[in-house]
C-alpha positions in Angstrom: 0.0 -0.1 0.0 1.3 3.4 -1.0 0.0 6.1 1.4 1.6 9.3 2.5 0.7 11.9 5.0 0.8 15.3 3.8 4.0 17.5 3.9 2.8 21.0 3.8 4.3 24.0 2.1 2.9 27.3 3.0 3.1 30.5 1.0 5.0 33.0 3.1 2.9 35.9 4.3 4.6 36.6 7.8 8.1 36.6 9.3 7.2 33.7 11.5 6.5 30.2 10.1 3.1 28.5 10.3 4.1 26.0 13.1 5.2 28.9 15.3 1.8 30.6 15.1 0.1 27.2 15.6 2.3 26.4 18.6 1.4 29.8 20.2 -2.2 28.8 20.4 -1.3 25.8 22.6 1.0 22.9 21.6 -0.7 19.6 21.1 -4.0 20.9 22.2 -5.3 22.4 18.9 -6.1 20.3 15.9 -3.6 22.1 13.7 -0.6 21.1 15.8 -0.1 17.5 15.4 2.7 15.0 16.2 3.0 14.5 12.5 3.6 18.4 12.0 6.1 18.2 14.8 8.0 15.4 12.9 8.1 17.5 9.9 9.4 20.5 11.7 12.2 18.5 13.3 13.2 16.9 10.0 13.4 20.4 8.3 15.5 21.7 11.1 17.9 18.9 10.9 18.2 19.3 7.2 19.0 23.0 7.6 21.6 22.2 10.3 23.2 19.6 8.1 22.5 16.7 10.5 22.2 14.0 7.9 22.9 11.2 10.4 19.4 11.3 11.9 17.5 11.3 8.7 16.2 7.6 8.7 15.1 8.0 12.3 13.2 11.2 11.6 11.9 9.8 8.5 10.0 7.2 10.5 8.4 10.1 12.3 6.7 11.1 9.1 5.9 7.8 7.5 5.9 4.8 9.9 5.0 6.5 13.3 2.3 8.4 11.3 0.3 5.3 11.0 0.7 4.7 14.8 -0.4 8.2 15.7 -3.4 7.8 13.4 -4.7 5.2 15.9 -5.5 8.2 18.2 -6.0 10.9 15.7 -8.3 9.1 13.3 -9.7 6.0 15.0 -10.2 5.5 18.8 -8.5 6.8 22.0 -6.0 4.5 23.7 -7.4 5.2 27.0 -10.9 4.3 26.0 -14.1 6.2 26.7 -15.9 8.4 24.3 -14.7 11.8 25.3 -12.1 14.0 23.9 -8.9 14.4 26.0 -6.2 17.0 25.6 -3.5 14.7 27.2 -3.9 11.8 24.9 -4.8 10.6 21.3 -8.1 11.6 20.0 -10.8 9.3 18.4 -13.0 8.8 15.7 -16.1 6.7 15.5 -19.3 5.7 13.9 -20.6 6.2 10.5 -24.4 6.3 11.3 -25.8 9.0 9.0 -29.1 10.7 9.4 -31.2 13.4 7.8 -29.3 16.6 7.4 -30.4 19.2 10.1 -29.1 22.8 10.3 -26.8 23.5 13.2 -28.2 25.7 15.9 -25.5 28.4 15.3 -25.0 29.3 11.6 -21.5 29.4 10.5 -20.0 32.5 8.9 -19.1 31.6 5.2 -15.5 31.2 4.3 -14.0 32.6 1.1 -14.1 30.2 -1.7 -10.9 28.2 -2.7 -10.7 30.1 -6.0 -11.0 33.5 -4.2 -8.3 32.5 -1.7 -6.1 31.5 -4.6 -6.5 34.7 -6.5 -5.5 36.6 -3.3 -2.6 34.3 -2.5 -4.1 32.9 0.7 -3.6 29.4 0.1 -1.1 26.5 0.9 0.1 23.4 -1.0 0.1 19.9 0.4 2.6 17.5 -1.1 2.4 13.7 -1.3 4.9 11.4 -2.8 3.1 8.4 -4.3 4.6 6.0 -6.6 7.8 8.0 -7.1 5.8 11.1 -8.1 5.0 14.3 -6.2 1.3 15.1 -6.1 0.2 18.6 -5.1 -3.1 19.6 -3.3 -3.8 23.2 -3.0 -5.9 24.2 0.0 -7.4 27.5 1.3 -5.6 28.8 4.4 -8.4 27.9 6.7 -8.1 24.2 6.3 -6.4 21.7 8.5 -3.5 20.6 6.3 -2.6 17.7 8.5 -5.9 15.9 7.6 -5.3 16.0 3.9 -5.0 12.6 2.6 -4.2 10.8 -0.6 -3.7 7.1 -1.3 -2.3 5.2 -4.3 -4.8 2.6 -5.7 -4.8 0.4 -8.8 -7.5 2.7 -10.2 -5.6 5.9 -9.5 -4.9 8.3 -6.7 -7.9 8.6 -4.3 -7.8 11.7 -2.2 -9.9 13.7 0.3 -9.3 17.4 1.1 -10.0 18.6 4.7 -13.4 20.4 4.8 -13.7 24.0 6.3 -14.2 24.2 10.1 -15.5 26.9 12.5 -15.0 27.6 16.2 -11.2 26.9 16.3 -10.9 28.7 19.7 -13.5 26.4 21.3 -12.3 22.7 20.7 -15.6 21.3 22.1 -17.5 23.1 19.3 -15.0 23.0 16.5 -16.9 21.3 13.6 -17.1 20.9 9.8 -19.2 23.3 7.7 -19.0 21.1 4.7 -18.9 17.3 4.2 -16.0 15.2 3.4 -15.6 14.0 -0.2 -13.6 11.4 -2.0 -12.0 12.2 -5.4 -10.2 10.0 -7.9 -7.3 11.5 -10.1 -5.5 9.4 -12.7 -1.9 8.3 -12.0 0.6 10.8 -13.3 -1.8 13.8 -13.2 0.1 15.5 -10.3 -2.3 18.2 -9.5 -5.0 17.0 -7.1 -7.8 19.3 -8.0 -11.6 18.9 -7.6 -11.9 20.6 -11.1 -9.9 17.9 -12.9 -10.8 14.8 -10.6 -13.7 12.4 -10.6 -15.8 12.7 -7.6 -16.4 9.2 -6.1 -18.5 9.9 -3.0 -19.6 12.8 -0.8 -20.3 11.7 2.8 -23.1 13.2 4.9 -22.3 16.3 6.8 -24.5 15.2 9.8 -24.7 11.9 11.5 -28.1 11.5 13.3 -28.6 15.1 14.8 -28.2 18.8 14.5 -24.9 18.7 16.5 -23.5 15.4 15.5 -21.1 15.4 12.6 -19.6 12.7 10.5 -15.8 12.5 10.5 -13.6 10.6 8.0 -10.6 8.9 9.3 -7.6 7.1 7.7 -7.7 5.9 4.1 -5.8 2.9 2.7 -6.1 0.7 -0.5 -7.2 -2.9 -0.6 -7.2 -3.7 -4.3 -10.5 -3.1 -5.8 -11.6 -1.4 -2.5 -10.9 1.7 -0.5 -10.9 1.0 3.2 -11.3 3.8 5.6 -11.9 4.5 9.3 -14.7 6.8 10.2 -17.2 7.9 12.8 -19.2 10.7 14.4 -18.8 13.3 17.0 -21.2 15.6 18.9 -20.2 19.2 19.8 -20.6 20.8 23.2 -18.6 21.8 26.1 -17.1 18.3 26.0 -16.9 16.9 22.6 -18.2 13.3 22.6 -17.4 10.6 20.1 -19.0 7.3 19.4 -17.4 3.8 18.6 -15.1 3.8 15.5 -15.9 1.9 12.3 -13.9 0.4 9.4 -15.9 0.8 6.1 -15.2 0.1 2.5 -16.0 1.6 -0.8 -16.1 -0.4 -4.1 -13.7 1.5 -6.2 -14.4 -0.3 -9.5 -18.2 0.6 -9.3 -17.7 4.2 -8.1 -15.1 4.9 -10.8 -17.3 3.5 -13.4 -20.0 5.9 -12.4 -22.3 3.4 -10.8 -24.5 4.6 -7.9 -22.7 3.1 -4.9 -22.3 3.9 -1.2 -19.8 2.7 1.5 -20.6 -0.3 3.6 -19.4 -1.0 7.2 -17.1 -3.9 7.9 -16.5 -3.6 11.6 -17.5 -1.5 14.6 -14.6 -1.0 17.1 -14.5 -0.1 20.7 -11.7 1.6 22.5 -9.9 -1.7 23.4 -10.0 -3.4 20.0 -6.7 -3.6 18.2 -5.1 -1.2 20.9 -2.7 -3.6 22.8 0.9 -4.5 22.1 1.6 -4.7 18.3 -1.8 -5.0 17.0 -2.1 -3.9 13.4 -4.3 -4.1 10.2 -2.9 -4.9 6.9 -4.4 -4.8 3.4 -3.6 -7.3 0.7 -4.4 -5.4 -2.6 -3.8 -8.4 -4.8 -6.5 -10.5 -2.9 -8.9 -7.9 -1.7 -8.2 -9.1 2.0 -7.5 -7.4 5.4 -5.2 -9.2 7.9 -6.5 -8.4 11.3 -4.1 -9.0 14.2 -5.2 -8.3 17.6 -3.7 -8.8 21.2 -5.5 -9.7 24.4 -3.9 -9.6 27.9 -2.8 -13.1 29.0 -3.1 -12.3 32.7 0.5 -12.7 33.5 1.7 -9.5 31.9 2.0 -10.8 28.5 -0.4 -10.9 25.5 -1.9 -13.5 23.3 -2.1 -12.9 19.6 -5.5 -13.3 17.7 -5.3 -13.2 13.9 -7.8 -13.6 11.1 -8.1 -13.1 7.5 -11.1 -11.0 6.2 -12.3 -11.3 2.6 -13.8 -7.9 1.6 -15.6 -9.2 -1.4 -17.3 -12.2 0.4 -17.4 -10.8 3.9 -16.1 -14.1 5.3 -13.2 -14.4 7.8 -10.9 -17.2 8.6 -8.9 -17.5 11.9 -5.2 -17.9 11.2 -3.7 -20.8 13.5 -0.1 -19.8 13.1 1.6 -16.8 14.7 1.9 -13.7 12.4 5.3 -12.0 12.5 6.4 -8.7 11.5 9.5 -7.2 10.1 11.0 -3.6 9.9 12.3 -2.6 6.5 13.6 0.5 4.7 12.9 2.0 1.4 13.9 5.2 -0.6 11.5 8.1 -0.4 11.5 11.9 -1.1 10.7 14.9 1.1 9.6 17.9 -0.8 10.3 21.5 0.3 8.8 23.9 -2.4 10.5 22.9 -5.6 13.4 21.1 -3.7 13.1 17.4 -3.3 15.4 15.5 -1.0 16.0 11.7 -1.3 16.1 9.9 2.0 14.8 6.6 3.6 11.7 5.8 5.5 11.0 2.7 7.8 8.0 0.6 7.2 6.8 -2.7 8.5 5.6 -5.9 6.8 3.7 -8.9 8.1 4.5 -12.6 7.4 1.7 -15.2 7.7 0.7 -18.4 6.3 -2.6 -19.7 4.6 -3.0 -23.3 3.9 0.8 -23.8 3.7 1.2 -20.8 1.4 3.7 -18.0 2.9 2.4 -14.6 2.4 3.9 -11.1 3.1 2.0 -7.7 3.0 2.7 -4.2 4.2 1.1 -3.2 7.4 -1.5 -0.5 6.7 -2.2 0.8 10.2 -0.1 0.0 13.3 -2.7 0.3 15.9 -1.4 -1.3 19.1 0.1 1.2 21.6 3.4 -0.7 21.8 4.3 0.5 18.4 4.3 4.1 19.6 6.2 3.2 22.7 8.9 1.5 20.7 9.2 4.6 18.4 9.6 6.9 21.3 12.3 4.9 22.7 14.2 4.8 19.5 13.7 8.6 19.1 14.5 9.7 22.6 16.1 6.8 24.5 13.3 6.8 27.1 11.1 3.8 27.9 7.4 4.6 28.4 5.7 3.1 31.5 2.3 2.2 29.8 0.6 1.8 33.2 1.5 5.2 34.4 0.1 6.8 31.2 -3.2 4.8 31.5 -3.5 6.1 34.9 -3.0 9.7 33.9 -5.4 9.5 31.0 
């Protein structure tokens, strides 16, 4: 699977960089200031200082660990529960849609993307997919860390972040437009709605006037696009429902057939959250490899693995242990017109089906131990998981 989180490039309008302004609002508490953004800042700083020796380790902060952080940012909280916490990863949740109802407080209209481009108030988000740089232009009021693009057999599927309001009140921050999925042919490096095929527009609301649909992480599984999603209800404390993993038939959608996503699983806060749990997609077979861990009662964990066929909806338990391996591959980091070749670390899973040995890339590293391992490699400090759980 080829998926990259965005590396943003903002047009200069002030003497201070964007991340500095975001940090001033409150590090790690606002949606614009994320661990992924921090990783990009650190990588850029090291490049300017000439510290090439740390390249591969920092690159995992953008690529490999990005999947780990997506567990909290785009799926469900490690600590459980349905409330948003400023001290830990945040969640996303349930895809139950309902009739559109106008919010009680109308949002002030934002300038259109075209108007913002004409005045110069826009930013570019870069993705490296299949060895090419794809560029998504966004108005300045968008959360660039939520921009996504994924390489699929049918082309580049991407989703721009919708506009939001009430940034200064986290409990009331909400979308004013729905999420949309677009398809752009491979090799067409401008990710623009004007030149792309619209695959699907999700509902803005999810069952009530103050409950909104939220799109999570995208990844490719052959003929299907798999994604996490959910719903959140705004208020003094923003509440979130259980997470879901859903799928869209890309062949039907790209052919112009009327199609809608279907739900595969509903997940609570404890599912796929322990040890080195993960989800991997096999694009050649339209399958998902689901590896979960449960506490064994002696401080250890027991692995539970199954293979899910997206086309038939059937799953088979894998009796043999699934193993993982860390690898490296070349990649590029883009700063404006400058492209820097470096390496990124990624993980693959090895498993066996009826005597056939298979290997697939891990799509989402969901277990909390992945993050603890990365932290130790980055900073040389071991995290006491029990202490963190008590704090959360």
